[in-house]
C-alpha positions in Angstrom: 2.3 -10.6 -7.4 3.6 -9.8 -10.3 3.2 -11.4 -13.9 6.9 -13.1 -13.6 5.8 -14.5 -10.1 2.7 -15.6 -11.4 4.6 -17.9 -14.0 6.0 -19.6 -10.8 4.4 -22.1 -8.6 5.0 -21.9 -4.6 7.7 -25.0 -5.1 9.2 -25.6 -8.5 11.9 -28.6 -9.0 13.8 -29.8 -11.8 15.6 -33.1 -12.4 18.1 -34.3 -15.1 19.9 -37.6 -15.5 23.4 -38.1 -17.4 22.6 -39.8 -20.5 18.6 -39.7 -20.3 17.7 -36.4 -21.8 14.2 -37.6 -22.3 13.8 -37.6 -18.7 14.8 -34.0 -18.1 12.7 -31.5 -16.5 14.0 -28.4 -16.1 12.8 -25.3 -14.3 10.2 -22.9 -15.8 11.9 -20.0 -17.6 10.6 -17.5 -15.2 13.1 -18.9 -12.5 15.9 -17.9 -14.9 14.6 -14.1 -14.8 14.9 -13.9 -11.1 18.1 -12.3 -9.7 20.3 -14.4 -7.6 21.6 -12.7 -4.6 25.3 -13.2 -3.5 25.4 -11.8 0.1 27.8 -12.3 2.8 25.9 -15.4 4.3 26.2 -17.4 0.9 28.8 -20.1 1.0 28.2 -21.7 -2.3 26.1 -19.8 -4.5 25.9 -22.7 -7.2 24.3 -25.1 -4.5 22.0 -22.6 -2.3 21.2 -19.0 -2.8 18.2 -16.6 -2.4 16.7 -15.3 -5.7 14.5 -12.0 -5.8 12.0 -11.1 -8.3 13.3 -7.9 -10.1 9.9 -6.5 -10.6 8.0 -7.3 -7.1 10.8 -8.0 -4.6 9.4 -11.5 -4.0 11.9 -13.8 -2.4 12.7 -17.4 -3.4 15.2 -20.0 -2.1 17.0 -22.1 -4.5 18.7 -25.5 -3.5 20.2 -27.7 -6.0 21.7 -31.4 -5.0 24.1 -33.5 -7.7 24.4 -37.1 -6.9 26.8 -39.8 -8.6 25.8 -43.2 -9.7 27.1 -45.5 -11.8 24.8 -45.4 -14.5 24.8 -41.8 -14.8 24.4 -38.9 -12.3 21.5 -36.8 -11.2 20.8 -33.2 -10.6 17.9 -31.7 -9.0 17.0 -28.3 -8.1 14.4 -26.8 -5.9 13.0 -23.1 -6.0 10.7 -22.0 -3.2 8.6 -19.0 -2.6 9.3 -17.5 0.8 6.3 -16.5 2.9 5.9 -12.8 3.9 7.2 -14.1 7.6 10.0 -16.2 5.7 11.2 -13.2 3.9 11.1 -10.7 6.8 13.6 -13.0 8.7 16.1 -13.3 5.9 16.4 -9.6 5.3 16.7 -9.2 9.1 19.3 -12.0 9.0 21.3 -10.2 6.4 20.9 -6.7 8.1 22.5 -8.2 11.1 25.4 -9.8 9.2 26.1 -6.3 7.6 25.8 -5.0 11.2 28.5 -7.4 12.6 30.7 -6.5 9.7 30.6 -2.8 10.3 31.3 -3.6 13.9 34.3 -5.4 13.1 35.6 -2.6 11.1 34.9 -0.2 14.1 36.7 -2.5 16.5 39.9 -2.6 14.1 39.6 1.2 13.7 39.3 1.9 17.1 42.2 -0.7 18.2 44.4 1.1 15.8 43.7 4.5 17.2 44.3 3.1 20.9 47.7 1.9 19.8 48.6 5.1 18.5 47.6 7.2 21.6 49.7 4.2 23.4 52.8 5.1 21.6 52.6 8.9 21.5 51.9 9.1 25.2 52.0 5.7 27.3 56.0 6.3 27.1 56.5 2.8 26.0 60.0 1.1 25.7 61.4 0.3 21.9 60.3 -3.4 21.8 56.7 -2.1 22.8 56.6 0.4 20.4 57.8 -2.5 17.7 55.1 -4.6 18.8 52.3 -1.9 18.5 53.4 -0.8 15.0 53.1 -4.4 14.1 49.5 -4.4 15.6 48.9 -1.2 14.4 49.5 -2.3 10.6 47.7 -5.5 11.3 44.2 -3.3 12.3 44.9 -1.0 9.4 45.4 -4.1 6.7 42.0 -5.9 8.3 40.2 -2.8 8.4 40.8 -1.9 4.9 40.1 -5.3 3.9 36.7 -5.5 5.6 35.8 -2.4 4.3 36.2 -3.1 0.9 34.0 -5.9 1.4 31.2 -4.0 3.0 31.9 -1.7 0.1 31.5 -4.6 -2.4 28.2 -5.9 -0.5 26.6 -2.5 -0.4 27.1 -1.6 -4.2 25.6 -5.1 -5.1 22.5 -4.6 -2.5 22.1 -1.0 -4.1 21.5 -2.6 -7.4 20.0 -6.0 -6.6 18.1 -6.1 -2.9 18.0 -2.5 -1.6 15.3 -3.5 1.0 18.6 -5.1 3.1 20.0 -1.8 3.0 16.6 0.1 4.0 16.1 -2.3 7.0 19.4 -1.8 8.0 19.6 2.0 7.8 16.4 2.5 9.1 17.1 0.7 12.3 20.1 2.7 12.9 17.9 6.2 11.8 15.5 5.1 15.0 18.3 4.2 17.5 20.0 7.7 16.8 16.7 9.5 16.9 16.1 7.8 20.1 19.3 9.1 21.7 18.5 12.6 20.1 15.4 12.7 22.2 16.5 10.8 25.4 19.7 12.9 26.1 20.0 15.7 28.5 19.1 19.0 27.0 22.0 20.6 29.0 25.7 20.0 29.6 29.0 19.8 26.9 28.9 16.0 27.0 25.2 15.9 26.4 25.6 18.5 23.5 28.6 16.4 22.0 26.6 13.0 22.3 23.7 14.6 20.4 25.7 16.1 17.8 27.3 12.8 17.2 23.6 10.8 17.0 22.6 13.5 14.6 25.4 13.2 12.3 25.3 9.4 12.3 21.4 9.6 11.6 22.3 11.9 8.5 24.8 9.3 7.3 22.4 6.6 7.6 19.9 8.2 5.8 22.1 8.4 2.8 23.3 5.0 2.9 20.5 3.1 0.8 20.9 5.7 -1.8 24.7 7.1 -2.5 26.1 7.4 1.1 29.1 5.8 2.5 29.1 2.1 2.9 31.1 2.1 6.4 29.6 4.8 9.1 31.4 5.2 12.4 28.9 5.6 15.1 31.2 6.6 18.3 29.2 4.4 20.3 31.3 5.6 23.4 29.2 8.5 23.5 26.0 6.5 23.1 26.1 4.0 25.9 24.3 0.6 24.9 24.2 1.5 21.1 25.7 -1.8 20.0 22.7 -3.7 22.2 19.9 -1.2 21.0 20.7 -1.6 17.4 20.8 -5.5 17.2 17.4 -5.5 19.1 16.0 -3.1 16.4 17.1 -4.6 13.7 15.2 -7.4 15.0 12.0 -6.1 15.5 
């Protein structure tokens, strides 16, 4: 542990009661120097979140509670250092959440493309065209909103917790490499699939530093990709 983490016990608690300042017991000053991480799984940042040491990367769980009493409300906080195993599990969970968001974006984009093909080549009736156009607009809107959310999260993680991005991108890197090594050596389809895997691998290697936040995988050319990547992240 670093000099900052050495100022904190495995578990720190605080206590304060309205109207009784003499009984207040705040968290150590070092706790405020930890970085509060706001991730996609964070529901109520004020009540529960994870903090990361900016010097050594150690992770801590934070939990706050507030109770109302007739003679004054009571506030308590708990800051607990994660074990190596707990930290690894948390990083995997966050990487899986990023992958779920990426998959949702992919689905909306693919659906919009399929509707465009239907309009262009399916000979739909005017009412069907109007319905398909409405759905296309919805898919485009949702894909844009989710992409903006992913961009925001990746930018924050690059600054505050790059370990999550490294875990996510390295898992994709390994899966892409698997396809590049196991695809048939001959045939136009195999050549296309290998090219797609190679291009995706290059993009994933760039993501933690400065690459695009959303990376399309074109998994139709790489059968089983979705299942394989989720398994890889959880290793």
